[in-house]
C-alpha positions in Angstrom: -24.9 74.4 -3.1 -21.3 73.1 -3.4 -22.1 70.1 -1.2 -25.2 69.2 -3.2 -23.4 69.6 -6.5 -20.6 67.3 -5.4 -23.2 64.7 -4.2 -25.0 64.9 -7.6 -21.7 64.4 -9.4 -21.1 61.3 -7.3 -24.6 60.0 -8.3 -23.7 60.7 -12.0 -20.4 58.8 -11.7 -21.8 55.9 -9.7 -24.7 55.3 -12.1 -22.7 55.9 -15.3 -25.1 58.8 -16.3 -24.6 60.1 -19.8 -27.6 62.5 -20.1 -29.4 65.0 -17.8 -32.9 66.4 -18.4 -33.5 70.0 -17.6 -37.3 70.3 -17.4 -39.5 73.3 -17.0 -43.3 74.0 -16.9 -45.0 75.7 -19.8 -48.3 77.7 -19.6 -50.4 74.6 -20.0 -48.7 72.8 -17.1 -46.8 70.3 -19.2 -43.1 69.5 -19.1 -40.8 71.0 -21.7 -37.1 70.0 -21.6 -33.6 70.2 -22.9 -31.2 67.2 -22.4 -27.6 68.0 -21.7 -24.4 66.0 -21.5 -23.2 65.1 -18.0 -20.0 67.1 -19.0 -22.1 70.2 -19.2 -23.5 69.8 -15.6 -21.2 72.0 -13.5 -21.2 74.9 -11.1 -21.5 77.5 -13.8 -24.6 75.8 -15.2 -26.1 75.4 -11.7 -25.4 79.1 -10.9 -26.2 80.8 -14.3 -28.3 78.3 -16.1 -28.7 77.5 -19.8 -30.5 79.8 -22.3 -33.7 79.1 -24.2 -36.0 81.0 -26.5 -39.0 82.1 -24.3 -40.9 83.4 -27.4 -41.2 79.9 -28.7 -43.2 78.9 -25.6 -46.7 80.4 -25.9 -47.5 83.1 -23.4 -43.9 83.5 -22.1 -42.3 86.2 -24.1 -42.5 88.2 -27.3 -39.9 87.5 -30.0 -38.0 90.9 -29.4 -37.4 90.0 -25.8 -37.4 86.2 -25.9 -34.2 85.1 -24.1 -34.7 83.3 -20.8 -32.5 80.8 -18.9 -33.2 77.6 -17.0 -31.6 77.1 -13.6 -32.0 73.6 -12.2 -33.7 73.2 -8.8 -31.3 70.7 -7.2 -34.0 69.6 -4.7 -36.0 68.2 -7.6 -33.4 65.5 -8.5 -35.0 62.3 -9.9 -34.2 59.6 -12.3 -36.6 60.0 -15.2 -39.1 57.2 -14.5 -39.9 56.4 -18.2 -36.5 56.1 -19.9 -34.9 52.7 -20.5 -31.6 54.3 -19.6 -30.7 56.2 -16.4 -31.3 59.8 -17.1 -31.2 62.3 -14.3 -33.9 64.9 -14.2 -34.3 68.3 -12.6 -37.3 70.7 -12.7 -35.9 74.2 -13.4 -36.7 77.7 -12.5 -37.1 80.2 -15.4 -34.9 83.3 -15.0 -34.2 86.4 -16.9 -31.3 86.0 -19.3 -29.6 89.3 -18.6 -30.0 89.8 -14.8 -30.5 86.1 -13.8 -33.4 87.3 -11.7 -36.4 85.0 -11.3 -38.9 85.3 -14.2 -42.0 86.6 -12.4 -44.4 84.7 -14.6 -42.8 81.3 -14.3 -45.8 79.1 -13.3 -43.9 77.2 -10.7 -42.6 80.5 -9.2 -46.2 81.8 -9.1 -47.1 78.8 -7.0 -44.1 79.4 -4.7 -45.1 83.0 -4.3 -48.6 81.9 -3.2 -47.0 79.6 -0.6 -44.8 82.4 0.7 -47.8 84.7 0.9 -49.7 82.2 3.0 -46.8 82.0 5.4 -46.5 85.8 5.6 -50.1 86.1 6.7 -49.5 84.0 9.8 -52.7 82.0 9.0 -50.8 78.8 8.3 -47.4 77.4 7.7 -48.4 75.1 4.8 -51.3 74.3 2.4 -51.9 70.7 1.7 -53.5 69.6 -1.6 -54.6 66.1 -2.7 -55.8 65.9 -6.3 -57.8 63.0 -7.6 -56.5 62.0 -11.1 -59.2 60.7 -13.5 -58.4 59.7 -17.0 -59.6 57.5 -19.9 -57.6 54.8 -21.6 -58.3 54.1 -25.3 -57.0 51.4 -27.7 -57.4 53.6 -30.7 -57.8 57.4 -31.3 -58.0 59.3 -34.6 -59.3 62.7 -35.4 -59.1 65.3 -38.1 -60.7 68.6 -39.2 -60.6 70.3 -42.6 -62.8 72.7 -44.5 -64.9 69.9 -45.9 -64.9 67.3 -43.1 -64.4 66.8 -39.4 -64.5 63.7 -37.2 -63.1 61.9 -34.2 -63.0 58.2 -33.5 -62.1 56.3 -30.3 -62.3 52.7 -29.4 -61.8 50.8 -26.2 -61.8 47.1 -25.4 -64.1 47.9 -22.5 -66.5 49.9 -24.7 -70.2 48.9 -24.3 -70.5 49.3 -28.1 -68.2 46.3 -28.6 -69.0 42.6 -28.3 -65.6 41.5 -29.6 -62.2 43.1 -30.1 -59.2 41.7 -31.9 -60.7 38.2 -31.8 -60.9 38.4 -28.0 -64.6 37.8 -27.2 -65.9 39.1 -23.9 -68.7 40.9 -22.1 -68.1 44.6 -22.2 -68.9 46.9 -19.2 -72.4 48.4 -19.5 -72.8 52.1 -20.1 -72.0 54.1 -16.9 -71.5 50.9 -14.9 -67.7 50.9 -14.5 -67.4 52.1 -10.9 -65.0 49.8 -9.0 -65.3 47.0 -11.5 -63.0 44.1 -10.8 -61.1 41.7 -13.0 -61.7 40.5 -15.7 -64.0 43.5 -16.5 -61.3 45.9 -15.4 -59.0 45.0 -18.3 -56.4 47.6 -17.5 -55.7 46.9 -13.9 -52.2 45.9 -14.9 -51.6 49.3 -16.4 -52.7 51.2 -13.3 -50.5 48.8 -11.2 -47.5 49.7 -13.4 -48.4 53.4 -13.0 -48.5 53.3 -9.2 -45.3 51.2 -9.0 -43.5 53.8 -11.2 -44.9 56.6 -9.0 -43.6 54.7 -5.9 -40.1 54.6 -7.3 -40.2 58.4 -7.5 -41.5 58.6 -3.9 -45.0 59.6 -5.0 -47.5 57.7 -2.7 -51.0 56.7 -3.6 -54.1 56.1 -1.4 -56.0 53.9 -3.9 -56.7 53.4 -7.5 -59.8 51.9 -9.3 -61.9 51.8 -12.4 -64.2 54.8 -12.6 -67.9 55.1 -13.7 -67.1 55.6 -17.4 -67.2 52.2 -18.9 -64.9 52.7 -21.8 -62.4 53.0 -20.0 -62.2 55.5 -17.1 -59.8 55.3 -14.2 -58.8 57.1 -11.1 -55.7 57.4 -8.9 -56.0 59.2 -5.6 -53.0 60.4 -3.5 -52.6 61.6 0.1 -52.3 65.4 0.8 -48.9 66.9 0.2 -47.5 70.4 0.6 -48.5 72.8 -2.2 -45.4 72.8 -4.4 -44.9 69.1 -4.1 -48.6 68.5 -5.0 -48.2 70.5 -8.2 -44.9 68.8 -9.0 -46.5 65.4 -8.5 -49.4 66.3 -10.7 -47.2 67.0 -13.6 -45.2 63.9 -13.0 -48.3 61.7 -12.6 -49.7 62.9 -15.9 -46.3 62.3 -17.5 -46.2 58.8 -16.1 -49.8 57.9 -17.0 -49.4 59.0 -20.6 -46.0 57.3 -21.1 -46.9 54.0 -19.4 -50.1 53.7 -21.5 -48.1 54.5 -24.6 -45.6 51.7 -23.7 -48.6 49.3 -23.4 -49.8 50.3 -26.9 -52.7 52.4 -25.4 -53.5 56.1 -25.3 -54.4 58.0 -22.1 -56.3 61.3 -22.0 -57.1 63.7 -19.2 -59.5 65.5 -21.5 -62.5 66.6 -19.4 -65.2 65.3 -21.7 -63.9 62.8 -24.4 -67.3 61.1 -24.8 -70.6 63.0 -25.0 -72.7 60.6 -23.0 -70.2 59.2 -20.5 -68.8 60.6 -17.3 -66.5 63.5 -17.5 -63.0 63.6 -16.1 -62.3 66.0 -13.3 -59.5 66.6 -10.9 -61.2 67.0 -7.6 -58.8 68.6 -5.0 -58.9 67.9 -1.2 -57.6 70.9 0.7 -56.5 71.6 4.3 -54.1 74.1 6.0 -51.6 73.3 8.8 -49.8 75.4 11.4 -47.1 73.9 13.6 -48.1 70.5 12.2 -51.7 70.8 13.2 -54.7 70.9 10.9 -56.2 74.3 11.4 -59.5 73.5 9.6 -60.7 71.1 12.3 -63.5 72.3 14.5 -67.2 72.0 15.2 -68.8 74.9 13.2 -70.1 72.6 10.4 -69.2 69.0 9.5 -66.0 68.9 11.7 -64.8 72.2 10.2 -64.2 75.5 12.0 -64.6 79.2 11.0 -61.2 79.4 9.3 -62.2 76.5 7.0 -65.6 78.1 6.3 -64.0 81.4 5.5 -61.5 79.7 3.1 -64.5 77.9 1.5 -66.3 81.3 1.3 -63.3 82.8 -0.6 -63.3 80.0 -3.2 -67.0 80.2 -3.8 -67.0 84.1 -3.8 -64.2 84.0 -6.5 -65.4 80.8 -8.0 -66.4 82.1 -11.5 -63.0 83.8 -11.9 -61.1 80.7 -10.6 -62.5 78.6 -13.4 -60.4 80.5 -15.9 -57.4 78.7 -14.2 -59.0 75.5 -12.8 -61.0 74.7 -16.0 -59.0 76.4 -18.8 -60.4 74.8 -21.9 -63.5 74.9 -24.1 -63.9 71.2 -23.4 -64.0 71.8 -19.7 -67.5 73.2 -19.9 -68.8 70.1 -21.8 -68.1 68.3 -18.5 -69.7 71.0 -16.3 -73.3 70.3 -17.2 -76.1 69.0 -15.0 -76.0 65.2 -14.6 -72.9 62.9 -14.3 -72.4 64.3 -10.8 -70.9 67.4 -12.3 -70.5 70.4 -9.9 -72.2 73.2 -11.6 -73.3 75.3 -8.6 -71.1 77.4 -6.4 -72.2 76.0 -3.1 -70.9 73.8 -0.3 -72.4 70.7 1.2 -71.8 67.7 3.3 -71.3 64.7 1.1 -73.2 66.1 -1.9 -71.3 65.4 -5.1 -73.3 67.9 -7.1 -71.9 70.8 -5.1 -68.7 72.7 -6.1 -67.4 72.0 -2.6 -68.1 68.8 -0.9 -67.1 68.0 2.7 -66.5 64.3 3.0 -68.8 62.7 5.6 -66.0 60.4 6.8 -63.5 63.3 7.4 -64.3 63.8 11.1 -61.0 63.8 12.9 -58.3 66.4 13.3 -56.1 64.5 10.9 -58.7 64.0 8.2 -60.8 67.2 8.4 -60.8 68.9 5.0 -63.0 69.8 2.1 -63.0 68.8 -1.6 -63.2 71.3 -4.4 -64.8 69.4 -7.2 -64.9 71.9 -10.1 -61.3 71.6 -11.4 -60.1 69.3 -14.2 -56.7 68.2 -15.4 -56.4 70.6 -18.4 -55.4 73.0 -15.6 -51.8 74.1 -15.1 -51.5 72.8 -11.5 -49.1 75.5 -10.4 -51.5 78.3 -11.5 -54.7 76.5 -10.5 -53.4 75.6 -7.0 -52.0 79.1 -6.5 -55.3 80.8 -7.5 -57.3 78.5 -5.2 -55.0 79.3 -2.3 -55.2 83.0 -3.0 -59.0 82.9 -3.1 -59.1 81.0 0.2 -56.7 83.4 1.9 -58.9 86.3 0.7 -61.9 84.5 2.3 -60.1 84.3 5.6 -58.8 87.9 5.5 -62.2 89.3 4.7 -64.2 86.8 6.7 -66.4 85.7 3.8 -68.9 83.5 5.6 -70.4 81.1 3.0 -73.5 80.6 5.1 -74.3 84.3 5.5 -73.6 84.8 1.8 -76.0 82.1 0.6 -73.5 79.5 -0.5 -75.0 76.7 1.6 -74.9 74.3 3.1 -77.2 72.5 0.6 -77.5 69.0 1.9 -79.7 67.7 -0.9 -79.4 66.9 -4.6 -79.1 70.3 -6.3 -80.6 68.9 -9.5 -83.8 68.5 -7.6 -84.2 72.2 -6.7 -87.0 74.2 -8.2 -86.2 76.9 -10.8 -86.9 79.6 -8.3 -84.5 78.0 -5.8 -81.8 77.6 -8.5 -82.1 81.3 -9.5 -80.8 82.2 -6.0 -77.7 80.1 -6.4 -74.5 81.4 -8.1 -73.4 79.0 -10.8 -70.1 78.4 -12.5 -69.7 79.9 -16.0 -71.5 78.2 -18.8 -68.5 78.3 -21.1 -64.8 79.2 -21.2 -65.3 82.7 -22.5 -67.6 83.5 -19.6 -64.9 82.2 -17.3 -62.3 84.5 -18.9 -64.6 87.4 -18.7 -65.1 86.8 -15.0 -61.4 86.8 -14.5 -61.2 90.2 -16.3 -63.4 91.7 -13.6 -62.3 89.7 -10.5 -58.5 89.4 -10.3 -57.4 91.8 -7.5 -57.2 88.9 -5.0 -54.6 87.2 -7.2 -52.3 90.3 -7.2 -51.8 90.4 -3.4 -48.1 90.4 -2.5 -47.2 90.1 -6.2 -48.2 86.5 -6.5 -49.8 86.9 -9.9 -48.9 89.9 -12.0 -51.4 91.9 -14.1 -49.1 91.3 -17.0 -49.5 87.5 -16.6 -53.2 87.6 -16.1 -53.6 89.8 -19.2 -51.4 87.4 -21.2 -53.3 84.4 -20.0 -56.7 85.9 -20.9 -55.5 87.0 -24.3 -53.9 83.6 -25.1 -57.0 81.7 -24.0 -59.4 84.0 -25.8 -57.5 83.3 -29.0 -57.7 79.6 -28.3 -61.5 79.8 -27.6 -62.1 81.9 -30.7 -61.0 79.0 -32.9 -64.2 77.1 -31.9 -66.5 79.9 -33.3 -65.4 79.1 -36.8 -65.5 75.3 -36.6 -68.6 73.3 -37.8 -69.7 70.4 -35.6 -71.0 67.3 -37.4 -74.1 67.5 -35.2 -75.0 70.8 -37.0 -75.2 68.8 -40.3 -77.3 66.2 -38.6 -79.8 68.7 -37.4 -79.7 71.5 -39.9 -78.5 70.2 -43.3 -82.0 69.4 -44.6 -83.7 72.5 -43.2 
């Protein structure tokens, strides 16, 4: 630690650093931070941390026992990519204030525990995750709700409802025709370009980026697979970069799963593989270039799929996306290339390097540390208990699932219809998450209670559509 501390002090001096961000992850997977003076960054802080009130962060602590401390993880050193000035940034672990022991319910630590559990099983050395980041960019957003009114309004220069915007006449992108649009229709290419260049300065690579199906104005950035903790860290950074770059450009970005009722929803599909001694242990010839281990992993995800959605799709709005149509994965099955299945095996992933599967249900309202950890725990459970997805009726279904008959669909397990169903599923199926203390019962209970309270708010709100349909009855 002493060597790294001295190296960081040199960086501070060489770059004339004044401020240092100590960031941590809240329950929703967003950055929180305190900014300290360079003069406060010393061995004592690195060893013992800086205190904060955990009771002020929803789900962390009750007021009577709220004290926690932040201890910087020196391996997460970055310059903040958004600031006009050079500000050093560290992601911190959350520790107990009195004992300085690791706080068990720190989301990032939960993800680390899942990674350690994987290694302890001997199944693999590392899990590799590659999320796809979808988001909308709007020019204007306003919304409000009160006892006597409620509304939201969004606008986009690419909106098919516009023929002119700010005096700039153009032909808008037709409804649901935005996929891979080029300039000049892809009006915000320059914003995506700025985003990936900012990512690159942080060492976050991308595979490609493009305009997505949603015309007004949906986008996607895809990244290569990275080890579990790095993938979660990168997810938080990428969302941070996207939102801030858009704000700098006078725009607003949202990862909301369903911002527009009749346009494509926004998911966070995750490509997954395991490696041992540097080799992809999912590669084989059982089905679609995958082996038994991969199929058991898939079996675990599908078997626990309804409970998983409480972490992978943790919002009421998540289930507005997860409806038939719009290529939404509403059934807990696997398939080769079928985008209507919860798990899709890409047809082009046929080599040892590329063999993997894609879990299509998650969205970016998820806390990536919790969602990735839960997915990994479900997969490990599938491997340990040899949950064969074929024998258990989870597929493969190599045809459009929306074309199945009602009798065929009744035989297929579906994802929850709403968030409360997802939370209820987690209440009855959580034991696989407790293995090796990765998740604690205390944390799962706190998550369920917090999210039930969030969901309950929607029971008392009145949707304008209700007025349209019922007012004159």
